[in-house]
N, C-alpha and C positions, 0 to 999 in steps of 0.2 A: 774432960772432953764431953761435949754435948751429943747425946745419942739422937739418932734420927727419929722423927715422930712417925710411928707406924700406924697411927690412927687413920681410918678410912677418910678420904677426902671427897668432897662433893664432886660429882661428874654430871654429864648431860642427862643420864637416865635417873638421877636422884633429885628430889625436890625437898625443900624445907617444910616441915609440918607447920611450924609457927607462921611461916609466910602464907601458907594455905589458909590458916585460920583468920589471919588478918584480912585477906582478900574477901573472904566470905562475910565478915562483919561489915566491911565497907559496902558490900553489894549483897543485901539479903536474898535477892531473887537469883543470884548466881548459883548455878548447879554445882554441886560438890565435885571436887576433883575425883579422878579415878581412884578406886580402892587402894589404900596404902597400908603398909605394914611398918610399924615403928621399929627402929633398931636401937641398939645401945648407944650409938653415937649421936642420936638426936635427929637422924635423917629417916626419911621414909622412902621405900623403893616403890617406884611407880609401876603398876601392873597394867597389862593390856586389857581392854574391854573385851568381853566375849564376842567372837566373830559370828556373824549371821550365817545361817545355813543357806547355801546357794545350790539350787537344783542343777544337776549335771545337764548340760545342753547336748542333745542327741542330733547329730548331723542327719539330714535326710539321706535316704538311699538314692544316690544319683548314679545312673549308669547309661551306657549306650548299647543298643541291641543290634547285633549283626545277624541277619537271617540268610539262610541259603534257600534256593527255590523249593527244596523238598519240605521245608518246615511249614509252608503254607498250602501244601498239597496233601489233603486227607486221604487220597485214594489208597495209600498203602495201609491205612488202618481199617478200611471198610471190610476186611475179611473177618473181623470180630462180630459177634452177634449184635452188640449194642453200639458198635462204632466207637468204642472207648479204647484207650491205649494207656499203658503205664509209661512214666517218664523217668529218665535218669537225670539227676542234677549232679554234676561233677564240679567240685570247687577246686580251683588251682591257684596257687600262689607263685610258684617258681619251678614247677615240674611238668613242663610241657611235653617232654618225651614220654613220661608215664601216661599222660592223658591220651596221646596218640595211640599207644598200644592198647590201652583200656578201651577206647572207642572201637577199635578193630575187633576186639574180643566180643563186645556187645553186639556188634553188627553180624557176628557169626551165629548168634542165637537164632533159633527157629522162629520165635515170636518177634514181631517188630517192636521197637521202643523209640520213643521220642527222646532225643539226647540234647541236653542243654549244658553248656560249659559256662560256669560263672568264673570269670578270669580277671585278674588285675591287669591293666593294659600297659604295664611297665615295658613289656617286650613286644606287644602287639603281635603275638604269635597267632597264626591262622590255624584253625581246626576244620579242614574242608569236609570231614566225615561227620561233623556235628550238624544237628538241625538248627541250632541257635547258639550264639555266643554273646554273653553279656560282658561288657568292658567296664570295669570299675577302677577308679583311681586307687593306687596302692595305699594301704593303711599299715601302720606299724604300732605294736608288734603284730606278728602274724596271727595271733589269737584274736585280736581285735579285727583284723582284716577278714578273718574267716566268718565272723558274725555278719559282716556287711555282705559278703559273698552269698551266704545262705539266705539272708533276708531278701536280697535282690532276686535270686533264683526262685524263691518261693512266691514272691510277689508277681513275677512274670508267669510262672507255670500255673498258678491257681486261677488265673484269668482265662485259661484255655478250656473250652468246653469238653474237648475229647479226652482230657486227662482224668484218670481214676486214682491211681496211687503214684507217689513221687518217691523214687529210690535215690537217696542222697549218698554219695560216696566222695571221699577225698581223692585227689589225683593218684595217690599211691595205694589205695585200697580197692582191691579187685575181688568181687565174688564171681569167679570165672566158671563155676559149675551152674549151668542153667537149671539143672534138676533141683538144686538146693534153692535157687532163687524162686522157682515155681512153688516149691514147698512152703517157703516163708510167706509168699503172697497168698497162698491158699489158707494158711493158718490165720492170717490177719483178716481175710475176707469172711471166713467161717466163724470167727469170734465176734464179740461186740467191741473189740478194741480198735483203735485207730492209729496207733503208733507202735512200731516194733524196733527194739534196739537192745543193747546190752549195757551193763554197768561199766563204768570207767574205773578210775583209780579208787575212789571212795564209794561207799554204799549208796550215797545219794546222787552221785554223778552219773550222767548218761552219755554214752559214747556218741560222738557226732561224725566220726570218720565213716560210719556206715549206719543208716537207719532207713526205715520205710514209714511213710506217713500218708494218711488219706488226704485228698485235696481239700476237703471241707474243714478238717481239723487244722491243716497247715494255714488256712486263711486267718485263724484267730491266734495261732501259736507263734508264728514267725513274723512278728511285726516289731518295729523298733521300740515301741512303747513297752513290750514285754520281753522279747529276746534282745537285750540291750548290749551294745558294745562297751564292755568294761575291761578293766585290767585283769579280771578273773578269766580263767579258761572257759571256752564255750561250753564244755561238758558240765562245768559247775553252774553256769547260767541256765542251761537247759534243765538240769535237775531241779532247780528251784521253781520253775514255772509249769512243768509237765504235770498233767492230771494223771495220777497213778491208776485211776479207774479205767483209763483208756490205753494203758501201757501193757503191751505184750512183751514179756521178758524173754529174750533169746538167751537162755542159760548155757547153750552148747558152747558159746564163745568164752565163757569164764574159765579161768581168770585172765583178764587182759593184762593186769598188773600183778606181779608176784611181790607182795609187800615184804616177805621174809628175805627174798633174794635181791630185792630192789631192782627188778628187771621187768621189762615190758615184753609181752609175747606178740610176735609179728606173723606167725605162720600157723594156719589151721588147714592142713592139707586134706583131711577127711571131710571138712566142710566146704572145700573149694574156695577158701578165703585166704588172701595174703595182703599184708599192709606194710611191706618193708620199705625203708627209705633208700634201699639200693635197688636200682632198676634190674640189674643182672640177677639179683636174688629173686625178684618177683618173676622174672622170666623162667628161671630154673624151676621154681615150684609149680608154675603153670604147666610146663612141659612134662614134669614128673607125673602129674595127675591127668593131664589131657594132652597127650602127645599129638593128637590130630590138629592141635592149634599151631603147630610149629610153622606152617607156611605164612601165617599172618603176624607172628610176633618175632 
């Protein structure tokens, strides 16, 4: 009985070495074939040529601005000595209810703040208590969308003359004690630093759910060419471009991530900070620390 021939047979991705040599002899100017590796069967395996590096295309930050009459009326900021005001930038992906409550808390503060909501317009939710709403097309995943929301908000707020500092928060991250906010703003203004935040999961990562940045530094930091929308987390991207000499490290919030327990911390009642993904939990923490806010939340 004749045994089957188990030797490798030529296929579409294999070429004959002898045939390649014959074609080169008949046409001396012909460029050599792709690099080949000889095998014991007399065939050579065709390899792919190295691919050229292609620069990642960065989409421009496109958005629509919805302003309320109060956003163009500077009269409420004239009570300050220099006519300046600090601004809140709230980024929202799908937590409109959190944003509504958070804005009401900010409006209860003694000092006035300019409030800008950077929102993807998937739901077209209205925020009547905000001074300005930026509508961006939704981007996926959420980490990429957050970079676009931040860049759009910074681009808009840095163009306003009355802005001094920009306090960036996520929709579910509330610094509800005004005394602590005043303390952080004072520390930043009294130092030579221009950026205040905490570390995220790793030592080099910077938290983006809450930070404070001066308007001048934000102009050069939060631009698409530097703060790029990549598949990496925004905290990783920010950690790579932040000038550490301008960084005020808010150590009171550490640790945000407990590496040993593999858990993230959401509540800092003594700091007046909460960042729970559960709206009821956020409300509970606020009422425990500041019961006078019950009528508005």
